C-alpha atoms as a printed R data frame, in Angstrom:
    type eleno elety resid chain resno       x      y       z
1   ATOM     1    CA   MET     A     1   0.576 -0.185   0.296
2   ATOM     2    CA   ARG     A     2   0.975  3.546  -0.651
3   ATOM     3    CA   VAL     A     3   0.759  6.231   1.022
4   ATOM     4    CA   ARG     A     4   0.235 10.409  -0.723
5   ATOM     5    CA   THR     A     5   1.885 12.381   1.031
6   ATOM     6    CA   ARG     A     6   1.070 16.116   0.669
7   ATOM     7    CA   GLU     A     7   3.515 18.352   0.151
8   ATOM     8    CA   ARG     A     8   2.959 22.145   0.529
9   ATOM     9    CA   PRO     A     9   3.414 24.279  -2.062
10  ATOM    10    CA   ALA     A    10   6.422 27.234  -2.520
11  ATOM    11    CA   ALA     A    11   5.634 30.088  -0.731
12  ATOM    12    CA   GLY     A    12   4.448 33.500  -2.562
13  ATOM    13    CA   THR     A    13   2.721 30.835  -5.128
14  ATOM    14    CA   GLY     A    14  -1.549 32.268  -4.157
15  ATOM    15    CA   TYR     A    15  -1.528 28.472  -3.132
16  ATOM    16    CA   GLU     A    16  -0.079 28.757   0.392
17  ATOM    17    CA   ALA     A    17  -2.445 27.631   3.372
18  ATOM    18    CA   GLY     A    18  -5.629 30.182   3.471
19  ATOM    19    CA   HIS     A    19  -4.789 31.481   0.146
20  ATOM    20    CA   GLY     A    20  -6.200 29.263  -2.703
21  ATOM    21    CA   ALA     A    21  -9.609 31.326  -2.715
22  ATOM    22    CA   ILE     A    22  -7.203 34.498  -3.555
23  ATOM    23    CA   ALA     A    23  -5.550 32.329  -6.509
24  ATOM    24    CA   SER     A    24  -9.137 31.891  -7.562
25  ATOM    25    CA   ALA     A    25  -9.885 35.216  -7.671
26  ATOM    26    CA   ARG     A    26  -7.011 35.973  -9.227
27  ATOM    27    CA   THR     A    27  -8.004 33.618 -12.455
28  ATOM    28    CA   SER     A    28 -11.910 35.140 -12.609
29  ATOM    29    CA   VAL     A    29 -10.184 38.502 -12.400
30  ATOM    30    CA   PRO     A    30  -9.456 39.105 -15.813
31  ATOM    31    CA   PHE     A    31 -14.022 38.382 -16.423
32  ATOM    32    CA   VAL     A    32 -15.090 40.387 -14.151
33  ATOM    33    CA   PHE     A    33 -13.398 43.069 -16.339
34  ATOM    34    CA   PRO     A    34 -14.694 43.407 -19.938
35  ATOM    35    CA   VAL     A    35 -17.667 42.252 -18.541
36  ATOM    36    CA   LEU     A    36 -18.131 45.460 -15.928
37  ATOM    37    CA   ILE     A    37 -16.685 47.538 -19.322
38  ATOM    38    CA   LEU     A    38 -19.294 46.100 -21.226
39  ATOM    39    CA   SER     A    39 -22.288 46.672 -18.726
40  ATOM    40    CA   LEU     A    40 -20.954 50.678 -18.118
41  ATOM    41    CA   LEU     A    41 -20.880 50.684 -21.874
42  ATOM    42    CA   VAL     A    42 -24.535 49.613 -22.869
43  ATOM    43    CA   LEU     A    43 -25.809 51.629 -19.345
44  ATOM    44    CA   ALA     A    44 -24.179 54.672 -21.432
45  ATOM    45    CA   ALA     A    45 -25.389 54.252 -24.726
46  ATOM    46    CA   VAL     A    46 -28.837 53.786 -22.898
47  ATOM    47    CA   CYS     A    47 -29.002 56.562 -21.497
48  ATOM    48    CA   GLY     A    48 -27.025 58.430 -23.874
49  ATOM    49    CA   CYS     A    49 -29.177 57.804 -26.733
50  ATOM    50    CA   SER     A    50 -32.054 60.140 -25.463
51  ATOM    51    CA   SER     A    51 -31.371 64.032 -25.779
52  ATOM    52    CA   SER     A    52 -30.930 64.845 -21.501
53  ATOM    53    CA   THR     A    53 -31.244 68.801 -22.038
54  ATOM    54    CA   PRO     A    54 -32.517 70.908 -24.481
55  ATOM    55    CA   GLN     A    55 -28.233 72.404 -26.185
56  ATOM    56    CA   ARG     A    56 -27.825 68.931 -26.914
57  ATOM    57    CA   ALA     A    57 -30.990 68.411 -28.387
58  ATOM    58    CA   VAL     A    58 -30.928 71.020 -30.660
59  ATOM    59    CA   SER     A    59 -26.890 70.347 -30.890
60  ATOM    60    CA   ASP     A    60 -27.931 67.140 -31.967
61  ATOM    61    CA   PHE     A    61 -30.581 68.186 -34.227
62  ATOM    62    CA   ILE     A    62 -28.882 70.315 -36.453
63  ATOM    63    CA   SER     A    63 -26.075 67.602 -37.001
64  ATOM    64    CA   ALA     A    64 -28.524 65.643 -38.131
65  ATOM    65    CA   ARG     A    65 -30.017 67.954 -40.270
66  ATOM    66    CA   ILE     A    66 -26.663 69.388 -42.134
67  ATOM    67    CA   ALA     A    67 -25.766 65.517 -42.116
68  ATOM    68    CA   GLY     A    68 -28.569 65.080 -44.485
69  ATOM    69    CA   ASP     A    69 -29.693 62.567 -41.158
70  ATOM    70    CA   ASP     A    70 -33.891 63.808 -41.828
71  ATOM    71    CA   ALA     A    71 -34.827 60.419 -40.315
72  ATOM    72    CA   ARG     A    72 -32.690 61.033 -37.433
73  ATOM    73    CA   ALA     A    73 -33.523 65.260 -37.236
74  ATOM    74    CA   ALA     A    74 -37.425 64.022 -37.331
75  ATOM    75    CA   LEU     A    75 -36.847 61.424 -34.096
76  ATOM    76    CA   LEU     A    76 -35.533 64.717 -32.555
77  ATOM    77    CA   THR     A    77 -38.662 66.712 -32.698
78  ATOM    78    CA   VAL     A    78 -41.644 66.632 -30.366
79  ATOM    79    CA   GLU     A    79 -43.588 66.541 -33.734
80  ATOM    80    CA   GLU     A    80 -41.696 63.383 -35.136
81  ATOM    81    CA   ASP     A    81 -41.839 64.734 -38.884
82  ATOM    82    CA   LEU     A    82 -39.752 67.333 -40.563
83  ATOM    83    CA   GLY     A    83 -43.185 67.910 -42.315
84  ATOM    84    CA   ASP     A    84 -42.894 71.878 -43.928
85  ATOM    85    CA   PHE     A    85 -40.119 73.092 -41.640
86  ATOM    86    CA   LEU     A    86 -38.527 75.933 -43.196
87  ATOM    87    CA   GLY     A    87 -34.976 75.340 -41.736
88  ATOM    88    CA   GLY     A    88 -31.603 75.513 -44.576
89  ATOM    89    CA   GLU     A    89 -29.449 73.357 -41.959
90  ATOM    90    CA   PRO     A    90 -29.641 71.021 -45.166
91  ATOM    91    CA   PHE     A    91 -28.202 74.010 -47.361
92  ATOM    92    CA   LEU     A    92 -24.808 74.887 -44.701
93  ATOM    93    CA   HIS     A    93 -22.926 70.810 -45.107
94  ATOM    94    CA   ALA     A    94 -21.873 71.783 -48.456
95  ATOM    95    CA   SER     A    95 -20.351 75.567 -46.900
96  ATOM    96    CA   ALA     A    96 -17.808 76.743 -44.546
97  ATOM    97    CA   VAL     A    97 -21.034 77.610 -41.909
98  ATOM    98    CA   SER     A    98 -19.967 76.301 -38.331
99  ATOM    99    CA   PHE     A    99 -22.434 76.671 -35.014
100 ATOM   100    CA   GLU     A   100 -22.774 76.267 -31.090
101 ATOM   101    CA   THR     A   101 -25.050 76.306 -28.841
102 ATOM   102    CA   GLU     A   102 -25.404 79.171 -25.882
103 ATOM   103    CA   PRO     A   103 -26.917 78.168 -22.615
104 ATOM   104    CA   PRO     A   104 -31.009 77.617 -23.148
105 ATOM   105    CA   GLN     A   105 -33.504 80.086 -21.059
106 ATOM   106    CA   ALA     A   106 -35.886 77.042 -19.633
107 ATOM   107    CA   GLU     A   107 -38.576 77.480 -18.254
108 ATOM   108    CA   GLY     A   108 -40.394 74.796 -16.887
109 ATOM   109    CA   ASP     A   109 -40.573 71.657 -20.263
110 ATOM   110    CA   ARG     A   110 -40.378 74.818 -22.377
111 ATOM   111    CA   ALA     A   111 -36.727 76.169 -23.624
112 ATOM   112    CA   VAL     A   112 -35.382 78.568 -26.073
113 ATOM   113    CA   VAL     A   113 -31.582 77.666 -27.370
114 ATOM   114    CA   THR     A   114 -30.017 80.500 -28.993
115 ATOM   115    CA   VAL     A   115 -27.936 78.835 -32.072
116 ATOM   116    CA   SER     A   116 -24.979 80.999 -32.955
117 ATOM   117    CA   TYR     A   117 -24.023 79.888 -36.723
118 ATOM   118    CA   SER     A   118 -21.154 81.595 -37.669
119 ATOM   119    CA   TRP     A   119 -18.581 82.112 -41.915
120 ATOM   120    CA   ASP     A   120 -16.524 84.575 -43.352
121 ATOM   121    CA   GLY     A   121 -16.175 86.292 -39.946
122 ATOM   122    CA   GLN     A   122 -20.229 86.876 -39.790
123 ATOM   123    CA   SER     A   123 -22.090 85.404 -37.353
124 ATOM   124    CA   VAL     A   124 -26.013 85.210 -36.874
125 ATOM   125    CA   GLU     A   125 -28.029 84.422 -33.809
126 ATOM   126    CA   VAL     A   126 -31.052 81.608 -34.446
127 ATOM   127    CA   PRO     A   127 -32.812 80.210 -31.334
128 ATOM   128    CA   TYR     A   128 -34.900 78.076 -31.213
129 ATOM   129    CA   VAL     A   129 -37.204 76.147 -29.010
130 ATOM   130    CA   ALA     A   130 -37.449 72.556 -27.583
131 ATOM   131    CA   ARG     A   131 -39.850 70.551 -25.159
132 ATOM   132    CA   LYS     A   132 -39.639 68.168 -22.622
133 ATOM   133    CA   VAL     A   133 -41.651 65.053 -23.747
134 ATOM   134    CA   GLY     A   134 -41.606 62.790 -21.200
135 ATOM   135    CA   ASN     A   135 -38.053 62.149 -19.837
136 ATOM   136    CA   LYS     A   136 -36.309 63.824 -23.357
137 ATOM   137    CA   TRP     A   137 -36.077 66.825 -24.845
138 ATOM   138    CA   ARG     A   138 -37.050 67.939 -28.728
139 ATOM   139    CA   VAL     A   139 -37.225 70.521 -30.952
140 ATOM   140    CA   ALA     A   140 -40.498 71.878 -31.262
141 ATOM   141    CA   LEU     A   141 -40.427 72.652 -35.050
142 ATOM   142    CA   SER     A   142 -43.834 74.236 -35.076
143 ATOM   143    CA   GLU     A   143 -42.988 76.291 -31.965
144 ATOM   144    CA   THR     A   144 -39.509 77.311 -33.634
145 ATOM   145    CA   GLN     A   145 -40.762 78.577 -36.829
146 ATOM   146    CA   GLU     A   146 -43.798 80.685 -34.581
147 ATOM   147    CA   MET     A   147 -40.684 83.149 -33.081
148 ATOM   148    CA   TRP     A   148 -38.715 83.303 -36.817
149 ATOM   149    CA   LEU     A   149 -41.790 83.775 -38.614
150 ATOM   150    CA   PRO     A   150 -44.544 85.994 -36.505
151 ATOM   151    CA   GLY     A   151 -48.056 85.768 -37.902
152 ATOM   152    CA   PRO     A   152 -50.935 87.840 -39.325
153 ATOM   153    CA   GLY     A   153 -51.906 89.074 -36.371
154 ATOM   154    CA   GLU     A   154 -48.581 90.169 -34.910
155 ATOM   155    CA   ALA     A   155 -46.849 91.779 -37.383
156 ATOM   156    CA   ASP     A   156 -50.080 93.734 -37.038
157 ATOM   157    CA   GLU     A   157 -49.221 94.827 -33.978
158 ATOM   158    CA   ASP     A   158 -45.013 94.797 -34.053
159 ATOM   159    CA   ALA     A   159 -46.617 97.941 -37.501
160 ATOM   160    CA   GLY     A   160 -49.204 99.579 -35.050
């Protein structure tokens, strides 16, 4: 009959008495970090899919329009349809025009974001209205156009 004896592992290998858990934890650590990082990325993507500020909603809307992505631009609006919107953003993609959004003037679920378009040393400021719909901010096209083009009654009041 042969008797097996147990040899003690060399010191510093992680397999000494009481350190077996450390060794097994070391083998699972490489798998924990990728899963943790992937989880954080998914969470960030889910949270980032909505425009959490009026400024971001307007910026994303203009960027989509300049890129010619009208389907995405429409989803960033209250109306979810560009319809007869008069904005000239699509014509900016072939020009050297840049834009910056200024901090919004917000009251409750409505905000006005001023956009400064710049080209050849000139600039113009254009206001956009954003509305909070659920937990997302979206561009309100009809209210934006009303700011740009006052109705007939409003124009008469300004003249008189």
